[in-house]
GUZA-172650 format. One record per residue (C-alpha): residue number from 1; residue in three letters; z negated, x negated, y negated. Coordinates in steps of 0.05 Angstrom, whole numbers. Example, Ala and Ser with C-alpha at 12.3 -4.5 7.8 and 13.67 -1.06 7.14 Angstrom:
% GUZA-172650
KOLZA   i  aa     pz     px     py
KOLZA   1 ALA   -156   -246     90
KOLZA   2 SER   -143   -273     21
//
This chain:
% GUZA-172650
KOLZA   i  aa     pz     px     py
KOLZA   1 MET   -433    690    119
KOLZA   2 LYS   -363    676     94
KOLZA   3 LYS   -392    634     37
KOLZA   4 TYR   -434    595     88
KOLZA   5 VAL   -372    581    132
KOLZA   6 ALA   -332    558     72
KOLZA   7 VAL   -387    511     50
KOLZA   8 MET   -394    482    120
KOLZA   9 ALA   -319    472    125
KOLZA  10 PHE   -319    435     58
KOLZA  11 VAL   -377    391     82
KOLZA  12 ALA   -340    376    146
KOLZA  13 VAL   -278    353    108
KOLZA  14 MET   -321    309     63
KOLZA  15 VAL   -355    278    123
KOLZA  16 VAL   -288    262    156
KOLZA  17 SER   -262    232     91
KOLZA  18 SER   -325    191     83
KOLZA  19 VAL   -321    165    154
KOLZA  20 ALA   -247    145    144
KOLZA  21 SER   -264    109     79
KOLZA  22 ALA   -324     72    109
KOLZA  23 ALA   -288     48    172
KOLZA  24 THR   -263    -23    178
KOLZA  25 PHE   -203    -48    217
KOLZA  26 LYS   -171   -113    238
KOLZA  27 PRO   -101   -141    226
KOLZA  28 ASP    -58   -140    289
KOLZA  29 ASP    -44   -200    333
KOLZA  30 GLU      9   -225    283
KOLZA  31 GLY    -36   -213    223
KOLZA  32 PHE      0   -150    199
KOLZA  33 ILE    -39    -97    163
KOLZA  34 ARG    -33    -29    196
KOLZA  35 ASN    -85     12    157
KOLZA  36 TRP    -66     38     88
KOLZA  37 LEU    -77     93     38
KOLZA  38 LEU    -11    128     24
KOLZA  39 LEU     13    176    -30
KOLZA  40 GLU     67    226    -14
KOLZA  41 PRO    136    203    -38
KOLZA  42 ILE    148    206   -113
KOLZA  43 THR    216    232   -135
KOLZA  44 LEU    256    186   -179
KOLZA  45 ASP    323    196   -213
KOLZA  46 GLU    390    174   -185
KOLZA  47 LYS    385    104   -216
KOLZA  48 ALA    338     88   -159
KOLZA  49 GLY    398     87   -112
KOLZA  50 SER    425     24   -146
KOLZA  51 HIS    387    -36   -119
KOLZA  52 ASP    386    -81   -180
KOLZA  53 GLU    339    -98   -237
KOLZA  54 ASP    380    -63   -290
KOLZA  55 ASN    372      4   -255
KOLZA  56 GLN    304     -3   -222
KOLZA  57 LYS    263    -44   -271
KOLZA  58 ASP    234     17   -306
KOLZA  59 PHE    210     45   -240
KOLZA  60 ILE    180    -21   -218
KOLZA  61 GLU    144    -35   -284
KOLZA  62 LYS    120     36   -298
KOLZA  63 GLU     50     56   -277
KOLZA  64 GLN     63    120   -238
KOLZA  65 TYR     -9    141   -250
KOLZA  66 ALA    -58    117   -302
KOLZA  67 GLY    -88     48   -286
KOLZA  68 LEU    -46     39   -223
KOLZA  69 LYS    -48    -38   -221
KOLZA  70 ALA   -124    -40   -228
KOLZA  71 SER   -139     22   -187
KOLZA  72 ALA   -183     24   -125
KOLZA  73 PRO   -172     92    -93
KOLZA  74 LYS   -204    119    -30
KOLZA  75 ASP   -182    170     22
KOLZA  76 GLY   -173    238     -9
KOLZA  77 GLU   -176    214    -81
KOLZA  78 LYS   -127    249   -127
KOLZA  79 VAL    -84    219   -182
KOLZA  80 LYS    -39    251   -233
KOLZA  81 VAL     35    232   -225
KOLZA  82 GLY     73    264   -281
KOLZA  83 ASP     49    337   -281
KOLZA  84 LYS     32    336   -206
KOLZA  85 GLU    -33    319   -172
KOLZA  86 MET    -26    276   -109
KOLZA  87 ALA    -79    253    -60
KOLZA  88 PHE    -84    187    -23
KOLZA  89 LYS    -88    196     52
KOLZA  90 ALA   -111    147    105
KOLZA  91 PHE    -56    122    151
KOLZA  92 GLN    -56     79    213
KOLZA  93 ALA     11     52    237
KOLZA  94 ASP     29     43    310
KOLZA  95 ASP     70    -18    293
KOLZA  96 SER     71    -75    243
KOLZA  97 ILE    124    -40    202
KOLZA  98 ILE    100     22    165
KOLZA  99 THR    151     77    163
KOLZA 100 PHE    151    123    102
KOLZA 101 PRO    182    193    100
KOLZA 102 GLU    256    190     87
KOLZA 103 GLY    280    214     19
KOLZA 104 ASP    336    195    -29
KOLZA 105 ASN    314    164    -94
KOLZA 106 THR    239    162    -80
KOLZA 107 MET    180    115    -87
KOLZA 108 ASN    122    105    -39
KOLZA 109 ILE     56     75    -61
KOLZA 110 ALA      8     44    -11
KOLZA 111 VAL    -61     13    -21
KOLZA 112 THR   -107    -26     25
KOLZA 113 TYR   -168    -71     20
KOLZA 114 ILE   -172   -141     49
KOLZA 115 VAL   -245   -159     61
KOLZA 116 ALA   -261   -233     65
KOLZA 117 GLU   -329   -261     85
KOLZA 118 ALA   -319   -320     38
KOLZA 119 ASP   -269   -343    -15
KOLZA 120 MET   -202   -362     16
KOLZA 121 ALA   -155   -407    -24
KOLZA 122 ASP    -84   -427     -8
KOLZA 123 VAL    -61   -364     27
KOLZA 124 LYS      6   -328     17
KOLZA 125 LEU     28   -256     26
KOLZA 126 LYS     90   -245     68
KOLZA 127 ILE    124   -177     63
KOLZA 128 GLY    184   -136     84
KOLZA 129 SER    209    -74     48
KOLZA 130 ASP    263    -22     49
KOLZA 131 ASP    286    -24     -6
KOLZA 132 SER    261    -57    -70
KOLZA 133 SER    186    -68    -78
KOLZA 134 VAL    131    -97   -122
KOLZA 135 TRP     63   -121    -97
KOLZA 136 TYR     -3   -129   -134
KOLZA 137 LEU    -65   -167   -110
KOLZA 138 ASN   -128   -152   -149
KOLZA 139 GLY    -86   -125   -206
KOLZA 140 LYS    -39   -185   -210
KOLZA 141 GLU     35   -180   -191
KOLZA 142 ILE     50   -230   -136
KOLZA 143 ILE    117   -207   -107
KOLZA 144 LYS    175   -169   -138
KOLZA 145 VAL    242   -159   -103
KOLZA 146 TYR    304   -119   -119
KOLZA 147 ALA    344   -107    -56
KOLZA 148 GLY    380    -55    -14
KOLZA 149 ARG    360    -70     57
KOLZA 150 GLY    324    -49    120
KOLZA 151 THR    252    -71    132
KOLZA 152 GLU    243   -136    171
KOLZA 153 LYS    182   -180    179
KOLZA 154 ASP    170   -236    128
KOLZA 155 GLN    230   -222     83
KOLZA 156 ASP    194   -248     21
KOLZA 157 THR    134   -294      9
KOLZA 158 SER     88   -299    -51
KOLZA 159 SER     66   -362    -85
KOLZA 160 THR     -2   -388    -64
KOLZA 161 VAL    -58   -339    -79
KOLZA 162 SER   -132   -333    -65
KOLZA 163 LEU   -174   -280    -32
KOLZA 164 ALA   -242   -272    -62
KOLZA 165 LYS   -305   -259    -22
KOLZA 166 GLY   -311   -184    -11
KOLZA 167 ALA   -257   -131    -19
KOLZA 168 ASN   -189   -151    -48
KOLZA 169 VAL   -143    -95    -69
KOLZA 170 LEU    -71    -98    -46
KOLZA 171 ILE    -22    -47    -75
KOLZA 172 CYS     52    -40    -63
KOLZA 173 LYS    106      5    -92
KOLZA 174 VAL    170     13    -50
KOLZA 175 ILE    233     45    -77
KOLZA 176 ASN    280     80    -29
KOLZA 177 GLY    352     93    -49
KOLZA 178 GLY    366    133     13
KOLZA 179 GLY    357    136     89
KOLZA 180 PRO    299    103    125
KOLZA 181 THR    246     67     85
KOLZA 182 GLY    184     27    100
KOLZA 183 MET    146    -38     91
KOLZA 184 CYS    102    -90    125
KOLZA 185 ALA     53   -142    100
KOLZA 186 ARG      9   -199    125
KOLZA 187 PHE    -26   -259     97
KOLZA 188 VAL    -15   -330    123
KOLZA 189 ASP    -52   -395    111
KOLZA 190 LYS    -24   -461     85
KOLZA 191 ALA      0   -478    156
KOLZA 192 ASP     38   -412    157
KOLZA 193 ALA     -9   -384    211
KOLZA 194 ALA    -30   -311    207
KOLZA 195 VAL    -95   -297    171
KOLZA 196 LYS   -136   -255    220
KOLZA 197 ASN   -208   -273    201
KOLZA 198 VAL   -211   -215    152
KOLZA 199 THR   -224   -141    159
KOLZA 200 ILE   -184    -83    130
KOLZA 201 ALA   -218    -26     95
KOLZA 202 LEU   -196     38     60
KOLZA 203 SER   -247     36      3
KOLZA 204 LYS   -274    -20    -40
//
């Protein structure tokens, strides 16, 4: 009986995870993405508290887990960070700004999927982050910023990029020197209007 209960509990967890991964969402009224896969904060050394390229470049350029830039995780998927296994977890924010757990000298990694019904050219990614951050779209770096600041909307804007038909992988890494930390992101078109005719998914 105990074995049966354990098996059923495992199946229930797998079903919940599968449902979360299969669900699709919409950007909010301003185009901000509120649905992400998050890893728990990764501990960095004290250099992370200095918000400049000399001190943070290694953290920004390092792949914290194998194949990070080209990865396409789903809810519950585990990755090896150093000697520790960490799992991605589905997260839905109540606001356009995503708030990460506070922690001195840490990094948060977030992943989401932008699903387009057709190819979309001439769009840009607008982001905010507390503090420094780097952003990858379909494996290509499109924004990198070194800064000590609070999160505000549209602090940085990428060059023109394209969204391909289907699922586009957006990944960000945010370094926190100390105190509150978070980020926000949305795509805009060439007229600087929010891109809202896409869906957001948590698996590719």
